[in-house]
N, C-alpha and C positions, 0 to 999 in steps of 0.2 A: 884599567879598562874591565868592566864586568861583563857578564853574559845578557845577551838580550832575549826578547820573547821568542823570535826566531830559533834561537839555540834551544829553548825548552820545549816549542812545538815538535822539535824532532824526538824529544823524550816522550811527550804525551800530547795528544791531539787536542786537548780541551784549551780554549783561548783563555779561560778564567785562570788555569793551571799556570800557563805560561806567563800571564801577567802578573801574577802574584809572584812567581818564582824570579822574574826579572827584578821586580820591585824589591824583592828581599836580597838579591845579588849586589856584590860578590859574596861569597861564603869563605869561612875561615878554613874549611876541609870538606873532603867529600862526604865524610860522616854528618856534617852540619848541613850539607844540602839536602842529604836523604831524610833528615829529621824533619827539616823544612817542607820538602815535598810530601811526606806522609800527612803533616798536620794541615797543609793547604788542600790536599786531595780529599781527605777524609772530613775535613771540619769546614772548609771555605767553599769548595766546588759543589754546586748544587747538582740536582737530577739531570738537568739540562746539559750541564758540564760533563757529567759521566757519559750521557749518550752521545754527546759530540766526540769525545775521546774514543769511544767504542766505534763509532762510525768511521774513524780514520784508519781503521785496520782492514785490510783486505781479508776475505775467507781463507782459511788455512789451505794451502794447496793452489792458490790463485797469487797472481802478482798484484802490487799495488797499482793504483791508476797512475798513468804517466801524467796526470794533471794534479796529482797530490799536492797540496798547500806546502808541504815540506819535502824538498828532495832528499835530504838526509834521512827523514822519517821513513821514506819510501825504501831507500837502500837498506838501512837497518833491518826493516821489516822482511825484506826479501832475503837478507843474510841469516835472520833468525830462523827461516824456515828450510835451511840448508840440508839439515839432516833428515827432516820430515821428507823432503822432496827426494833425496839420495836413496831412502828406504822404500820410497813408494812404487807400486806397480800400476798398471792401467786398471785393473779392477779395484784396487784400494783407493785410488784417486777418485773413481767413479763413485764409489761408495761413501766416501768422505764427502763429495759434493752433494750427493742425495741427503745425508745426515746434517749437513751444513744448511740446506734448505729447509728441512724440517724445523731445526733449531731456529732459523731465522723467522719462520711462519709462526711459531708457538711464542717466542719471547719478543720480538720485534727488533732485535740486534743481534750482530755477528758473534758466533761463538768465539770467546776469547779466552786463550791459554798461552803462558808463557811457553813458547815452542822450542827455545834454544835447547839443544842436544836431545830432543825428542823425536821419535820415529813416528811414522805414519800410523802405525798399529798402536802405539800408546796413545796418540791424539785422539784417534778413532774410538778407542775404549774410554777414554775419559769423556769424550762428547755423549757416547751412549748412556755413561753412568750419570751425567749432569741432567740429561734430557728429561727424566721423570720429575725433576725438582719443581717447586711451586716458583712462579716468577720473581716473586721478592727475594727468595733465596738464591735463585740464580743470578739476579741483578747484583747481590752483594758478591757472589762468587766471582763475577765477571770485574767488579771493581777490585778485588784483591788481586786477580791475576793482572790487570792493568798496572797495579802498584809494583808487582813484581817485574814487569817489562820495563817500567820507567826507572826503577833501581838500577837494572843493568845498562839502560842507555845514559842515565847520569854518570855512570862509571866511565863509559866510553867518551862521552862529552868532556869530562874533567881530564881524561888521558890525552884527549886531542886538542884541547885548549890551553893546557899547561897553565902557567902562572895567572893568567888573564882570568881565570876562574875564582881566584883567592883575593882575600882583602888585602889592602895595600901593606897593613902591619905584618901580613904572613907571607909576603912575597920573597923576602930573603930567605926564610926557612924553605919555602917551596923550591927556590932556585938551588939551595943547598942540597936538598933532597931529590933533585930532578932524576938522577940516575935510579934511586930507590923507587921513585914514583913510576919510571918508566918500567922498573923491574917488576913491579906488582900491578901491572896494568891486567885487569880482570876479564876483559873481552877478548875472547879467542877469535879464531878466523871466520866463524860462523856470523860475526857482526860486522865483518869488512869485506863482505862479497864484492868483488869488482863489477863494474858496470860493462866491461867489455871481456872477451877472453883473453888470457895472457898469450903472449907469443910462444913461450916455451912452457908447455903445461907440465913436462917432466920436473921442471923445477918447483912445481906447486903440490908435488905429490909426496905426502908424508911416508917415511918408511915405516911408521908403527901401523900395526894392524887392529888397534883398538885405542882407546883414550888413555892419557897418562894415568888417570886416577880411576879405579874400578872398586865396586864392592859386591858382596854377596851375603845373604842372611841365612843362617842355619837355625831352625827351631830345635833346640837339642831336647826339648821335653817330649818332642813327638819323633825325634830321629830323622827330620825330613827337612827339605827346603821350606823356608817361610815365604809363602806365596801371597802375593798382593800387599806387601808392606811399602808405603810411600817413604821414599828417600829424597833428600836434597843435599846438594853440594854448594857450599859457599866459601868465599874468599875474603879474608880481612883486608879493608881497603883503606883505612885511616892511618896515612903514611906518618902522621904525627905521633903516634903512639902504636904499642903491641898490646893484644889482648893478654891478660895475665889473671892469676888466681885471685888477686885482691883488687882488681878494677872492674868497674862495670863496662861490660863490653857491648851494650845495645847500640845499634846504630853503624857500627863498623863492619858489619858483615853484609856482603852483596851476593846474591844468588848467581850461581853459575848454572846451574841445572837440576831438573826435577824428574823423579821417574817412579814407577812402581815395579817391585820384583816379580819376575816370571816364575814359570812352573819349576825352574831349577834355583829360585831364590837369588837370582842375579838381576842387578838393576840394569835398566836401560841405559843409554848414552848419557851421561851427567856433564859431559864438556867435549869440546871438538877434539878430533883426533891430529894432534900436532907433534912435531918432532921434539920441540922443546917446550916444557911446561913453565909458566910463569913462576919463579920462586916466590914463596912467600907462606903464609898462615892459612890452612884450609880447615874447614870444619864439615864433617859429613854427619847429618841428622836423620834419625829413624823414628816412624811415628809408630813406636810399639805400643802405645796406650790405644791406638785405633785397631791396631792388629790383635792386641790381647787385653781388652777393656777390664778384665780382673787382675790383671798383673800388678806389680810393683812400680814398675817405670812407665810413666806417661809418656816419656820420649828419651832417646838416648842420642847424645851428641859426643863425637869423636873428634878432637882438635889435634891437628899435627903439621909440622913445618916441613916445607920442602926447600933445601938449601941451594945456593947457585950452582954448587958442584954437582947436585943431583938433578938438574932438569932435564937430563936425557934418560933418566931411569923411569921405571913403572912402579906405581904405587897402588897395590891391591889391599884394601882395608876392611876385611870382612867383619861381620857382627855373628858371634854364636851366642844365642839368646835363649832364655827360657823366662817364665813369669817372675822368678825371684833371682835370678843370677845372670850374668853376662861376661863376656870376655872378648878379647880382640887382639890382632897381631898384625904385622906388616907382612904382607905376602908378596908374591911376584907374579 
């Protein structure tokens, strides 16, 4: 049994996208699904389909409509805003609402951003940054953000649907690797927000005070923190193979979170605060080319592995950067 249109509507609100994905289903791997999703979204879904997908999202800071056409979409959308709502104040929510209204009036669609792991202040800063854009530029930005959200949700869909998401000739391998598949589930607690309050809240509280993976950037050429550098965290999700030096790894990486470094050079929250991080291979990428246009490195990616025995540990992976050199280490 493959996946149907309803499953894919939970990942993206475009009916055309859901129909095309259901037609292409089942997929050999999550990587295969993401590759197909990118092709369908950017090459087969038209402008009206993009607008339909944008319209399915609630404004940041607000709950989805109770009459949403996909109950799962609404639940995941609510979960993706967990960090934003947890870091919000009354005044920041009011300011965010005002800017959302200004954005909607100018562009005609909701401000769209992959909100997982982002604070209210980060989202508001990005909204203000994108607001001066020309409509055609912002339309493309929104489409790119929708694709990030779709990739996160496809990973969640595959982790919940199990072997039914794979082609029949791949099911034995999927069943054989079920434990590993569960182990590398990439969606944190922010995508599984319960619809009701748990009876025992104490059992839901993490003993950590920060996410399991963090980073900061130091500009050693200036002897100061690198302020305003874009950072993203990804996890390898192709359970059939591992990324390696001699293999093409395009398509296997799935976004976990995105942020911009603050005045201290520290990124915002790139993933949920959980007691046990999912073991697997992670990649932190830094947009050094945007930060330092005349430098040698257009971007920097650091790949590292968290093993089963390390899932309760903290991983601080900083970048010490200058225009023509860099270094890193595992901190605590």
